[in-house]
N, C-alpha and C positions, 0 to 999 in steps of 0.2 A: 545809428539804428535804434529806434525807440521800441519799447515793449508794447505788445498788444494789450488791450483791456476789454472788459466785457461790453461796455457801451459801444466801443468801436466795432466789435464783432457783430453786435446786433444791428448797428446802422448799416454795415456792409451787406448783411443778409437782407435787410429790408429794402435796400436799394436794388437788389437783384431779384426781388419778388414783388413787383409792382401791383400784382393782382391780389396779393394777400392783404387783407385789411386787419388792422389791430396789432397788438403787441405779440411778439414771438416769445413763447414760454419755454422754459427749460425742457419740458417733456415733449414738446412738439416735434413730430417727424418732419424734418426740413424738406425732404424729397416729396412727401405727401402734400406739403404746402406749395409745391411748385418749383422747387430748386432743381435745376437739371444738371447733368454732368458737365456741360460746358461752363456753367456758372461756378460749380464747385472747383473746376480747374483754374478759373480766373481768381477765385478767392485763394486757392492754394498757392498760386504764384505770388500773389500779394503778400501772403503770410510768410512764405519762405524767404522772400526778399527782406522781411523784417526779423528773420532769425528763427522762425518756427520750424521745428523738426517733426513734420507729420506727413503721412502719405495719403494719396488719393483713396486707396483701399481702406485705410483706417477711418477716414471720414465717412465713406459710403457704408461701411460695416455698421456703424452706430450713428445714424444721421439725426441726432437730437442736439439741441443747443447745449444741454448739460454735458453730453459726451465731448462735444467739440471744445467747450470751454475748458474741460478737464485736460484735454490733449494740448490745447494751445496756451493755456495760462499757467501750467504747472512747471 
């Protein structure tokens, strides 16, 4: 099981938001950028399989890249 990293998280998010153009910034609201609940669940399952201990509600409560990195990489 390999640890997640910031580059991988950004790539996974970008892959699920094909209509968002440009870089995703730490302060961006990922839901406002078009990330839907099904996509969040997909990411969550991938991240949990890699050892991340995070809940759906924790991600939706603070849907910014900075908050997610804090939860996933700490």
